[in-house]
N, C-alpha and C positions, 0 to 999 in steps of 0.2 A: 504494500500500500504506500502511495506517495506521501511523503511528509509534508505537512502544511504548517510551518512554524508560526507561532504567535497569532493564529487565527482561531477564533472561537467557533466551535461546531455547535449548531443548534439541533438538538434532538427533539423533534416535535412529537407530541403524543396525540394520537388520533382523537381521543374523546375530548369533547368540548366542556367548558364549565357550564353547568346547568343553572346553578344559583349559589348564593352565598351560604356558607355553613352557619348554623345558628347554635353555637355552643353555650349561649348564655342561659339556656333553660335548665341545665343540669344543676343539681344541688345535693348536698349531703350534710349530715351533722358534722360539727367540727371534730368530733372524736374519731371519725372514720379515717382510714388511711387513704391518702390521695392516690387515685389511679394513675398509672403510667401506661406507656405503650404496651399493649398486650393484656391489660387488666380487663377481664370480662364483666366485672361487676358494674352495672349501670346505676348511678345514683338516682334517687327519686326526684322527679321534677317538682317545682313549686306548685304547679297547677296541672291537672291532667290535660288541659288544652294546650299547654305550652310545648312547642316542638323541641325535640332534642336531636342533635346532629347524629346521623347514622355513621357507622363504621363498617369497614370491610369484614370484621369478625362477628358482626351482629350484636356486639355489646354496646356499652355507653360510649360517649365521646372520649377520645384518647388524646392525651397531651402530646404535643410535638417535642421531641428531645431538644435539649439545649446544651451547648458546651458550657461547663461551669467549673469553678474551683472546688475541689473536694472540701467538705466541711472541716476536716482535720488540718487543712492547709490554709484556711482563711486567716489572715493576719489582722485585717481591719476592714470595716465596712461602714456605710452610712447612706442615709437618704436626706439630701439637702436641696433647698431651693437656691438656685444660682441667679444672679442678677447681672445687668450690664455693669461693666467696670471699666472706667475710662483708661486707667493705667494699662491693664492687659490688652484692652482693645487697640490702643496705640501701638503697643508692643507687637501684637499680631499683625497689624498692618505693616509695621517696620520690618518684621521678619520676612513677610511675603515679598516686599520690595527688594530687600537685600538678596534673597535667593534668586529673584528674577534677574537682578543686575549681574549676579554671578553667572547665570546661564548665558546672558548676553555677552559677557566678557569671554566666556569659553568659546562661543560661536565666533566672535571677532578674532580671537587668537588663532583658531583653526583656519579661518578664511584668510588671515593675513600671512599665512605661511609662504615663504619665498619659493619653495620647491615642493614637488609632490611627496618626496621622501620626508621632508619636514612636516608636511600636513599629516602624513600617516602617523608619525611619531606623536604629534600633538593630539591626534584622535585617540591613540592608545593611552596616552596620559589622561585624557578627559574621561575615558571609560574606567580606568583604574580609580580615578578620583571619585567618580560617581558611585562605584561599588563601595568605596570607603565611606562615603556619605550615608549610604543605605545601612551599612553596618553601624554607623554612628547613631542613626535613628533608633535602632533596636537597643543600643546601649543607653541612650538618653531616656527612652521609655522605661527600661528596666530600673535605671537609677531612680527615676521619679516614683515608680511604684514602690520600690524598697523604702524610700524616704517617707512616703505616706504610711507604709506599714509600721515604720518605727515611730510614727507620730511627729516627725520633724517638719512635715508640711501638712496643710489641711486639704480637704476635698476640693476647695476652689483652686488652690495652687496646682494640685494634680491634674484637674480638668484643663486648666490653662496650658500646662505642659503637653497634655495629650492632643489638644487642639493645635498647638504649635508643631507637634510631630506630624499631624495630618497636613498642615499647610506646607511644611517642608517636603512631605511625600508627594504632594501634588506638583510642586515645582520640580522636584527631581524626576518625576514622570515626564514632565515636559522636556527636561534636559535630556533624558534618555531618547525621546523622540527626535530631538534636534541632532543628537549624535548619530542616530540611525540615518537621518536625511543627509547629513554631511558625509557619512561613510558611503552612501549610495552615489554621491557625486565625486568621490575620490577614486581615481584610476588605480587599479591594482590593489584595492583594499577590501579584503573579505572579512566581514565582521561575523562573529559567532552569534548566530540567531538564538541559540539556546541561552547564551549569556544575557542577551537583551530580554528574552522572555522571562528569565529568572528575576531580573531587576524589576520588571513590570509587576510580576505576580507578588513579589515580596512587598512592594510599595502599596499595592492595593489592600493589603491586610490592615494598613494604618488609616484607611480612608472610609471608615464605617459611618453609618447613618447617625449614631448618637453624637459623635464628634462634630458632624456637620451641623446638627441642631445646637450643640453647645456653643459652637462658634457664632451662630446667629444670635444666641442669647447674650453672650459676653460682649458682642459688638453693638448690641442694641437693635439689631434687625428683627429680633423676636422678643416677646415679653418674657419676664422671669419664669422659670420652670423648674420642676423637681427632677433630680437625677439620682439614680442609685449607683453606688460604686462599691465594689468589693475587690480586695487584692489578696494575693498570695505570692509565694516565691516566683518572680518573673512573670506574674500573671495578673490580669485585670479583667473584670466584668463591668460593663456599663449598660444602663438601660434608662429609658425615659418614655413618656407618652406625648405624642405630638398630634394634636387634633384627635382623630379617631383611630390612630395607629400606634401600636406598641413597637418601639425600636429597641434592639438589643445588639450588643457586640461583645465578644469575648476574645481574649488573646492569652494563650497558654504557652508562654515561652519555655516553661519547664518540660514541655512535650516536644519541643522543636529541636531537631538535630542540625538541619541546615547544610549538610554536606553530602546529601544523597545524589545518586545518578538519576537520570530520567527514568520514568516508569511508563508502562502502558497506560493509556487513558482509561481503559476498562478497569484497571486496578484502582485508580482514583475514584471512579464511579462506584465500584464495589464497596470501597471503604465508606463513602458517603451514604450509600443505600443501607449498609448494615448499621450505621450509627443513627440514621434518621428513618426508621422503618415506617413510621406513620406517614411521613411525607411521601415515601415511595408507594404507599397504598392510597394516596390521595391523587386527584386529578392533577397531572403535571402538564402544564401548557408548553413549557420549554425547559430544556436542560442544556447548559453550556459548560464545556470543559476547556480551560485555558491551559494548554500543555507547554512543557519545556522547563528545564532547570530543576530546582530543588523544591519548588512550591507549585501546587496544582489547585488553583481556585475552581470550584465546581458550583455553578449557580443554578438553582432550581426555582423556577416560577411555578407555583402550585396553587391549588384551589383555596388554600387558607393563608397565603402570604408569599413571601419571597425569602429564599435562603441562599447565602453564599458561604460555602465551607471550604477552608484552606487545608489541603492535605500536604503533609511533609513527606517527600518521596523516600527519605531514608527510614524514618521512624514508622512511616505508613500509618499515621494517625491524623485525625483532624486536630489542628493546633490553634485555629482561629475560626470565628464565624461572625457573620452579619445576618440579622434576621429583621424582617419587617412583617408585622402581623396586624391586620385589622382587628380592633377590639372585639368586633362581632364574631370573630373566629376563635377567640380564646376560650379554653375550657376552664372557666372560673366556677368550679363545681364543688368547692368545699365551703360549707355555709356556717356562719355564726349569726345569731339573732339576738335582738333585744326588743322589748315591747313596753309601751306605757299605756295610759288610758286612751290617748288620742292618736299616737303614731307608732309605727313598727319599723324597726331597722333590720335589714338583711345585708350581710357582708359576704360576698362570694369571692374567694381568693384563689390564687393560682399557686405561687411559690415565691421565695425571697427574690426580690428584683423584678418579679412579674407583676402584672396588673391585678388590682383588686377592685371589684365592682361594689360600690356602696349605694344601696337603694333604700329610700324612705317612702313609706306609703301610709295612708290613713288606715287606722286599725279597723275601722268599720267598713268603709267603702272600698278600700284597696286602691284608691286614687293616689297618684303621685303627690308628694309633698315637698315643697322647697324648704330645705333645712340647712342650717350651718353645720359644717362637718369639721371635727378636730381629731387629731391622732396623738396618742402618747405611747411611747415605746418602753416596754417593761415598766420601771418605776420613774421614768423621766417625765419632764414637763410636757404640757400639751401644746401642740402646734396646729394652728388653724389651716385647713386645707382648701376651703372654699365652700360653695353651696351646691346643693343637688339640682337646683333649677326647676324649670317647669315639668321636666320628665321625671323628677325625683331621683336622678341617678348622677353619681360622681365616680369617676375612675381615678385611682391613685396607684402609686407603687408600693408593693409590700416590702416592709423592712425584713431584716434577717432574724429578728427576735420577735417574741410574742408582743402583740400590741393591742391597744384598746381604741376603738372608734367611738366617738361621742357625737351625737347629733342633737341640735337644739331647734325646736320649732313649736309653735302653738303653745308657748309657755311650758313646754316639757323638755326634759333632757333624758335621752335614752342612750345606753352604751352597750357595746358587744365586745367581748374579749376574743381575739383571733390568734390562733397558733399559725406560725408562718408556713409550715409544711416543708416539703423538699421537692426540688425540680426533678423531672425525668432526665437525669444527666447522661450525656454522651459517654459511652464507656471507652476510656482511653486505651484499653487493652484489645478493643475490637479492631482488627485489621482486615486484610484481604489477601487472598492468594494471588497467583499469577493470573493475568487476564488472558483473553483468547484472541486478541487482535494482533496487529503488527507491532513489533517491539519498537519503542521510541529510540531515536538517535539522540545525540547530544544537543541537537537543535530543537528537540520536541516535535511531536506530531499530533494531529487531531484526527479523530475518526468518529463515525456514527455507530452507536450501539443500539440495537433494538430495545425498546422499552415496553413492558407489559402495559396494556391499556387498563386504566382504573375507571371506576364508576363514580361520578360526582354525586354528592348529596345535595338534593334540592329541598331546602326547608325555608320556613318563614321566620324571620327574626323579630317579629313584633314584640313589643314590650308586654310583659305579663302582669297580671294582677292577682292578688289573693286577699 
């Protein structure tokens, strides 16, 4: 099979998306164990008329796996509201400008070469410098994560650093493209396509959706918002809620080897499919594999969201992930309740760092109630989260420890104590055997792999009453 380096292969699934999944209807008492992929126990619905998402196994709705830090390895965590900050905002702009000027200087240096031989030497130097900068980004992120874990910096400082890493990664990606263009215009200069692919794939792991939203918040382009952060050795998990979408990214540097040879694309697909079985049993509209080098990003656009999983070719594990999930697709099916004379509170949670749905209704009519919502974590102070609004619903991020939700409305105050639960974690020991396609060369290759057709669930996600 002919190698097609640095080109994404779209693996199209024949079945179309029939409708949005409606996982909001599932619920259970807080004492129950949270279902994970493969759990056949269907939690009871709040109301018999409330639809529950279907699964391929005929059971209740299944959680989609997430890459996460093992609980024994978490060094520090927090859920904090971040605001625009003039100092970091100026710094972010300055960093972007500086990196851009460095790219321009590199281009001018190559183009000003007096001879073809000198131009080739300068291109080789530029490529080595680029790889060193990419290595530097990983070290910079690891150092910031470690400093946060030791309590030397706060969540705001860590988030600023991670955004700066993202900005640098974007500019280095542009520099990589400029080097590729300059190489193509240089007589007798053959650039290693796998080397370029490796740079692109490594950089893309730093450009997740949570950092993009954090940048908008810090620079004032978006209003203040809450962010979940958890760190461990060389590892960080980030999440937030933007409008009606849950955003999550994770980076496990402790799983990454970074020195592997190219692998078959089918192997990368097998690793992702074994780690995200629920996604593989969901309608997949498109699967893209970006081959070459030591990192293989696999992007899956599916019926319940969007996943990009980064496979280390040597360790053969997923070491980073980006996920985007509509809130309506989340399985918020572990329930805690509180009731007063006039209002009733229901909290449906997922897992630490995941979204929790807070719903307030009239105790008699079941109509939605606009209430003020506050959260206290363990024995800490109370933090106001906002109001439930006309639909009686507010989504927020679950902390890592037990927490209490308090709602105030109609002269009443009602609370519910919520256990955080545990996410359906990707198993770091789950790898894959050899693939069945053509073996990749050093420049990477892309191929199309047949995908089994999945059946989409068509349900109605109307709000429920009780």
